[in-house]
N, C-alpha and C positions, 0 to 999 in steps of 0.2 A: 533599665539592663545597661544601659552604657554606663552610667556610676560603677556597675561592677564589673564590669569589664576594664575598666581605667584601671581601680584597686586592686582588679587579679594580676593586672599586666604590670602595676608600681612594688604590688608582691613577688612577683618573679623576679623580674629585676634585681631587685633587696637579697632573695635567694643566689642569684647567679653572681651578686657583687661581695658577699659575705663566704659564698663557697670558695671563689678567687682570690679573694684578700687574706683567709684563713691557709690557704695553700700556700700565697708569697711569702706570708709571715712566717709559718711555720718552716719552710724551705731556707728562709733568712738567718734562722731565730738559732735551726741546725746547723746548716753549712758552714755560716759564718759567725756566729758567737757560741756556736758549740753546746747552745743550749735545749737540751733534750724535751723541757718540759715549760715551754713560754708561759710566763703567766702577767698578762698586759693589766689588767683588771685586779690581779690578786688574787684571780680564784684560776684553778685550772682542773680539767679532769683526765684522768689516768685507767688505763686496762692492766687489771691484774692477770700475769700470765702463768702462774707457777699456782702452786697446790703449798707455798710456804707460809703462808698466811691461817690454813684450815685451821679451824670451822669459820672461823670469821669471816675470811674472806676464801673465794673457791676463785677459781679461773673464769675469765670473761665475766666479772665481776667489775663494774665502772666505778669508780672511786672517785669525787668531787673532793678537790685539794685546794684548802685557803692560805693563805699566809698569816703567820702569826709573830707577835713579838717575843714572845716567850713560849719558848717547849720543858714538857713536863716528863718525867717518866712515867711511862705511858701510855702514851699518845705514840696514835698509829701515824707517821711518815713516810714522805716518799724526797728520798735523796738520790742526786745523780754519781756516781759511780764510771766515772770514765763516759763513755758513751752509752750506757745503762742507767735505767730507771730500778729503783727498788723500791719497795714498798714495804717496812716492817716496823715494828714495835719497839719502842726506845727501851730499854732498861737497865740505863745508866747514864748518867752525866758528869763529867769531868772537867772545869771550866771550862773552854772552848773544843772539849771531844767528847763524843755523841758516840756510846756503841747501843746499837740493834739488834735486834734476832728475830725471826721467825716464831709465829707462835707452833710451828707445826716442824719446826728446826730445833737438833739437839746440842747446838754450839751457835754462839753469838757471831757478829758478824766482826770485821776488823775494823778499829775505830776510826772516826773520820771527821772532820774541821765540820761545826755546826752550821756554818757559813753554806756548804753545800745541801742543807736540805733545801728544798721546795716549798713544800706545807705540811700541814698534819690534816688527816683525812677531817672531811665535816658530816660525810655521811656516804654510803655508797647504794647503789641499784644490782641487783641479782640480772647476771646473763645480758644485759643490755651493751654491755662491753665487747661484745660480739660484732652490735649494729655498728657499734662507733668503728670497730677495727675497718669493716667493711667500707663505710663512708667515706672513712680517711687514706683507704688505699688510692692508687693510680686508676685501677678500673671502675670502684666505686665513684671519684669524683665526675671522671667521664661519663658515669650511668646519669650523674644528679646534674648535667649540664646537660645534656643530652635530652634526658624529660623535661625540662627546664625551660628548653630555647624550642623543645616541642609543641609544651603545654601553650607557649607564646605564640608559636605559627596556628596552634587549631582556635586560638581565641581572635586572629584576624583574618584567618578564612571564616569561621563562622559571624563575623560580622560581614563579609564581605558576601558571604551569601544571603543573610538577610537582607540585606543592601539590594542584590539582585532581584530578590523577591518582593521589595517591597516597589521596585521598580515594575516589576512585569504585572502586581495589582491596580500599579496605575494607568499602563497602558490598555490592561482589560477595560479597565470602569471609562477609560477615556473611550475605548472601541464600543462599547456598549452604549455608553451615552451618544454619541453619536450616530448607533444605528438606531436607537429611540427617535433622536430630531428625526434624521430619513424619515421613517417610519409614521413620524405626526405630520410632515410635509407633504406627504403622498395622500394621506386621510383627506386632510384642509384642500387641494387641489379639485379631489373629487367632486364637494358638492359646489365648489366655483364654477365647475364646467356647468354643471345640473343648471343652475343659478342663470348662468350666458344663454343657456336653452331655451330657459321659459323668458327669458326676455326678448330674444330673437321673437318667439310666436307672439308673444304680445305687440310686437310692434312692425308684425307684418301686414299688408295686405286684408285687407276685411270686404265682404259682398255687400255691396251698395244697399242701402235701407229702403221702404217703401216709399220713405219720404222725398226721396231723392230721384231728381227729373234726369234723363236721359234723351242728348239729343239725336236724331235722327238725319 
């Protein structure tokens, strides 16, 4: 049980660390580096906000993005335009210029440099983006941290209560043992009193026998 609590607390601390680290890293990337989709490990996630890629992608779908050395026509890519992320399909490549278009759009996007591409879509998960958006928001982060601290507090409180319960059990056992010792001591003292009375009777004065002469 104690080992489980330790593992549980380590996991909570890791969650708190990951959440705080992610928040600080994202803030730094967006405000300092103007990078709307930081990908430190070569992959990232993005949430579809519009229906421009329907029916392939729908709003609130979560898209997993991976970096690639080369992009081809037909790839669904995420690129940054000023402070906005756009996920569309590549329809033309000309040198270092790339043209994309949403599957549900009638016109293509303006050409942009291939260096603005963050990565291409690896796969998508329907509707999970709604949860991610909530968790990445300020209220979502506060809720996660509050829940983590609450679970940590409950773990410590539970351990404290169990410790107090064990201490009470030990005190109760000591009390019972003391009562048994006192009871056994009282029981043993009664036979001793009876034996003392019998000894007194045996050692008391006895009447003179017929063979004993009395002086007159």
